[in-house]
C-alpha positions as CSV (number, residue, x, y, z in Angstrom):
1,M,92.4,78.4,117.7
2,L,91.3,81.5,115.8
3,S,91.7,83.6,119.0
4,R,95.5,82.9,119.0
5,L,96.1,84.0,115.4
6,P,97.4,87.5,114.6
7,K,94.5,89.9,113.9
8,V,94.2,92.9,111.6
9,P,91.5,95.5,111.4
10,D,88.7,95.1,108.9
11,E,89.1,98.6,107.2
12,H,85.7,98.7,105.6
13,K,83.5,97.8,108.5
14,P,82.2,100.3,111.1
15,G,84.4,100.2,114.2
16,R,87.2,98.4,112.2
17,P,86.8,95.0,114.1
18,L,89.8,92.8,114.4
19,V,89.7,89.7,112.2
20,P,92.1,86.6,112.3
21,N,94.6,86.9,109.5
22,G,96.8,84.3,107.7
23,L,94.3,81.6,107.3
24,G,95.7,81.0,103.8
25,I,98.1,78.6,105.6
26,V,95.1,76.2,105.9
27,Y,94.8,76.2,102.1
28,V,98.5,75.5,101.7
29,L,98.7,72.6,104.2
30,V,95.5,70.9,103.1
31,S,96.3,71.1,99.4
32,A,99.9,70.0,99.9
33,I,99.0,67.0,102.1
34,Y,96.3,65.9,99.6
35,L,98.7,66.2,96.6
36,F,101.5,64.3,98.4
37,I,99.1,61.5,99.3
38,L,97.8,61.5,95.7
39,H,101.4,61.3,94.4
40,G,102.1,58.4,96.8
41,F,99.0,56.6,95.5
42,Q,100.0,57.2,91.9
43,S,103.6,56.1,92.3
44,W,103.2,53.2,94.7
45,V,99.9,51.7,93.7
46,L,99.5,52.7,90.1
47,Q,103.2,52.5,89.4
48,D,103.0,55.8,87.4
49,W,106.4,57.4,87.6
50,E,106.4,59.3,84.3
51,R,104.7,62.6,85.3
52,P,104.8,63.5,89.0
53,S,102.3,66.3,88.5
54,A,100.8,66.1,92.0
55,L,104.3,66.5,93.5
56,T,105.0,69.4,91.2
57,L,101.8,71.2,92.1
58,A,102.4,70.6,95.8
59,S,105.9,72.0,95.6
60,C,104.6,75.1,93.8
61,I,101.9,75.7,96.3
62,L,104.3,75.3,99.2
63,F,106.8,77.7,97.6
64,G,104.0,80.2,96.9
65,G,102.6,79.9,100.4
66,F,106.0,80.4,101.9
67,M,106.7,83.5,99.8
68,G,103.3,84.9,101.0
69,L,104.0,84.1,104.6
70,L,107.4,85.8,104.3
71,D,105.6,88.9,103.0
72,D,103.1,88.7,105.8
73,W,105.9,88.7,108.3
74,A,108.3,91.2,106.7
75,D,106.0,93.3,104.6
76,I,108.3,93.2,101.6
77,R,108.3,96.1,99.2
78,W,106.6,95.6,95.9
79,R,109.8,96.1,93.9
80,Y,111.2,92.9,95.6
81,K,108.0,91.1,96.1
82,A,107.2,91.1,92.4
83,F,110.0,88.7,91.7
84,L,109.2,86.2,94.5
85,P,106.9,84.0,92.3
86,L,109.9,83.1,90.2
87,I,110.9,80.8,93.0
88,A,107.5,79.0,92.8
89,A,108.1,78.4,89.1
90,L,111.2,76.3,89.8
91,P,109.4,72.9,90.2
92,L,107.7,73.5,86.9
93,I,110.9,74.3,85.1
94,V,113.0,71.5,86.7
95,I,110.5,68.8,86.1
96,R,109.6,70.2,82.7
97,E,105.9,70.3,83.1
98,G,103.6,71.4,80.3
99,E,104.0,71.1,76.6
100,T,106.3,73.4,74.7
101,R,103.9,73.4,71.7
102,M,101.2,76.0,72.5
103,S,98.1,77.3,70.7
104,T,98.3,81.0,70.1
105,Y,94.8,81.4,68.6
106,F,96.1,83.8,65.9
107,F,99.1,81.9,64.6
108,G,98.0,78.3,65.3
109,K,100.2,76.1,67.4
110,I,103.9,77.1,67.9
111,D,106.6,75.0,69.5
112,F,108.5,77.4,71.7
113,G,111.1,74.8,72.8
114,L,113.4,75.9,75.7
115,I,111.8,79.4,75.6
116,Y,108.7,77.8,77.1
117,Y,110.5,76.6,80.2
118,F,112.8,79.5,80.8
119,I,110.7,82.5,79.7
120,I,107.0,81.5,79.3
121,I,106.6,79.5,82.5
122,P,108.3,82.1,84.8
123,A,106.2,84.8,83.1
124,I,102.9,83.0,83.6
125,V,103.7,82.2,87.2
126,T,105.0,85.7,88.0
127,I,102.2,87.6,86.3
128,T,99.4,85.4,87.6
129,T,100.6,85.3,91.2
130,N,101.3,89.1,91.4
131,T,98.0,90.1,89.8
132,V,96.0,87.8,92.1
133,N,97.9,89.3,95.1
134,Q,97.1,92.9,94.0
135,L,93.4,92.5,93.9
136,G,92.3,92.6,97.5
137,G,91.3,94.8,100.4
138,L,87.6,93.7,100.5
139,N,86.2,90.7,102.2
140,G,86.1,87.8,99.7
141,L,88.2,89.2,96.8
142,E,91.3,87.3,97.7
143,T,89.4,84.0,97.7
144,I,86.3,84.1,95.6
145,C,87.9,85.3,92.4
146,P,90.7,82.7,92.3
147,S,88.2,80.1,93.3
148,I,86.0,81.0,90.3
149,I,88.9,80.6,88.0
150,L,90.0,77.3,89.6
151,T,86.5,76.0,89.1
152,G,86.6,77.1,85.4
153,L,90.0,75.4,84.9
154,L,88.7,72.2,86.5
155,I,85.6,72.2,84.2
156,V,87.8,72.8,81.1
157,S,90.1,70.0,82.2
158,I,87.2,67.5,82.6
159,K,85.7,68.5,79.2
160,H,89.1,67.8,77.6
161,G,89.4,64.5,79.4
162,R,92.5,65.6,81.2
163,S,93.6,63.2,84.0
164,E,95.2,66.2,85.8
165,S,91.7,67.3,86.9
166,I,92.1,65.1,90.1
167,L,94.8,67.5,91.3
168,L,92.3,70.3,91.9
169,Y,89.7,68.4,94.0
170,A,91.0,69.2,97.5
171,P,92.5,72.6,96.7
172,L,89.2,73.7,95.1
173,I,87.1,72.5,98.0
174,I,89.2,74.2,100.6
175,S,89.4,77.4,98.6
176,W,85.6,77.7,98.5
177,I,85.4,77.0,102.2
178,L,87.8,79.8,102.9
179,A,86.0,82.0,100.5
180,Y,82.7,81.5,102.4
181,Y,84.2,82.7,105.7
182,N,86.3,85.4,104.0
183,F,83.3,86.8,102.3
184,R,81.5,86.9,105.7
185,G,84.4,88.8,107.2
186,K,85.2,86.0,109.7
187,I,88.8,85.4,108.4
188,F,91.5,86.9,106.1
189,V,93.8,84.6,104.1
190,G,96.6,87.2,103.9
191,N,99.4,87.2,101.4
192,T,100.0,83.5,102.3
193,G,96.6,82.7,100.8
194,S,96.7,85.0,97.8
195,F,100.2,83.9,96.8
196,A,99.4,80.2,97.1
197,L,96.1,80.6,95.2
198,G,97.8,82.6,92.4
199,T,100.6,80.0,92.2
200,T,98.0,77.2,92.0
201,L,96.2,78.9,89.1
202,A,99.4,79.3,87.1
203,A,101.0,76.0,87.9
204,Y,97.8,73.9,87.2
205,A,97.2,75.7,83.9
206,I,100.7,74.8,82.8
207,I,100.5,71.2,84.0
208,A,97.1,70.7,82.3
209,N,98.2,72.6,79.2
210,I,95.3,75.1,79.4
211,E,97.4,78.3,79.6
212,Q,95.1,80.1,77.1
213,T,92.1,79.4,79.3
214,L,93.9,81.0,82.2
215,A,95.0,84.0,80.1
216,I,91.4,84.9,79.3
217,S,90.1,84.2,82.8
218,I,92.6,86.6,84.5
219,I,91.8,89.5,82.3
220,P,90.1,91.3,85.2
221,Y,93.3,90.8,87.2
222,I,95.4,92.2,84.4
223,L,93.1,95.3,84.1
224,N,93.3,95.9,87.9
225,S,97.1,95.6,87.9
226,T,97.5,97.8,84.9
227,L,95.4,100.6,86.6
228,V,97.3,100.1,89.9
229,L,100.8,100.1,88.5
230,T,100.2,102.9,86.1
231,N,99.1,105.2,88.9
232,I,101.8,104.1,91.3
233,I,104.8,104.1,88.9
234,F,104.0,107.1,86.7
235,L,101.6,109.3,88.8
236,K,102.7,108.2,92.4
237,R,99.0,107.8,93.3
238,R,97.5,104.9,95.2
239,A,93.9,103.6,95.1
240,R,91.7,104.4,98.1
241,L,88.1,103.8,99.1
242,T,86.2,106.1,101.4
243,M,83.3,105.0,103.6
244,D,80.0,106.9,103.5
245,G,78.0,105.0,106.1
246,L,77.9,101.5,104.7
247,L,78.6,102.6,101.2
248,L,82.1,102.5,99.7
249,R,82.9,105.4,97.4
250,A,85.9,106.5,95.3
251,D,86.8,109.8,93.8
252,H,89.3,108.3,91.3
253,R,89.7,105.3,89.0
254,R,93.1,103.8,90.1
255,S,92.1,100.2,90.4
256,L,89.3,97.8,89.4
257,V,87.7,98.3,92.8
258,T,87.8,102.1,92.7
259,L,86.7,102.1,89.1
260,I,83.5,100.4,90.0
261,A,83.0,102.4,93.2
262,Y,83.6,105.7,91.3
263,Y,80.6,105.1,89.1
264,N,78.5,103.0,91.5
265,P,79.0,103.6,95.2
266,T,77.7,100.5,97.0
267,T,78.2,98.2,100.0
268,E,81.3,96.1,100.3
269,R,79.4,92.8,99.7
270,K,77.7,94.1,96.5
271,L,81.1,95.5,95.3
272,V,82.7,92.1,95.8
273,M,79.8,90.4,94.1
274,L,80.0,92.7,91.1
275,I,83.7,92.0,90.7
276,S,83.1,88.3,91.1
277,L,80.4,88.4,88.4
278,L,83.1,89.9,86.1
279,F,85.3,86.9,86.8
280,I,82.4,84.5,86.2
281,I,81.8,86.1,82.8
282,M,85.4,86.0,81.7
283,T,86.0,82.5,83.0
284,S,82.9,81.3,81.2
285,I,84.1,83.0,78.0
286,A,87.5,81.3,78.4
287,A,85.8,77.9,78.9
288,I,83.6,78.3,75.8
289,I,86.6,79.4,73.7
290,S,88.6,76.4,74.9
291,T,86.0,74.0,73.4
292,I,86.0,75.7,69.9
């Protein structure tokens, strides 16, 4: 099966071997099937028609996956691709998921009313999905980092006694399986995977009302996107890594990856593990703050 998939070169391996791409579709299909089955069980057996959260999350993942697949096919320019996640936010807005009353840490809880649905939800989905999609290029980054945050969101949900935690069981398992093979350089998930994973993070945080936990967890993503966009928009410069044997180096600081490689040239795996550790730290902080 893998031999029939489109392949792309692994840019940071000697000889640039070809690796099957687009395996993010596996995450999309498995997650959607699980969530549709879960919705069927909740509605038919438990007779719970009030909050179709499983159906909402499945719709968001399908939209996100399709947007990523479209980008894999057409290689859409960033000026247009940046707005694609707005489509994935539609199920959340239409079904009115989440609570309009949010904790702001500094000003207590504020009821945002319709602003929550028409501004805050689209902003959360768009920012999260795009920042997840922008941190990539190394084996494992597209899958390990969002999987770490998904794990943190699940733990926080369980601690808070949220019934929505069941929504993440299958998506989390499949994301870690893909992360294992992605880290080993056996597969790439492509934009299909990164878009779907980013959408999952945003949509689930909204459904489970843990947006603040998500906001802290994605700080490394925000840092990376800030560096990348500042250099592209204002300085017209892109981030690049150079290979020195098995070491990755950078002579500039235009992204989170090149920032670390600039000060600490290292192998691809160690670089991915360093960035993953940063996500573990921030997600842990987010989980701790959520219990205060």
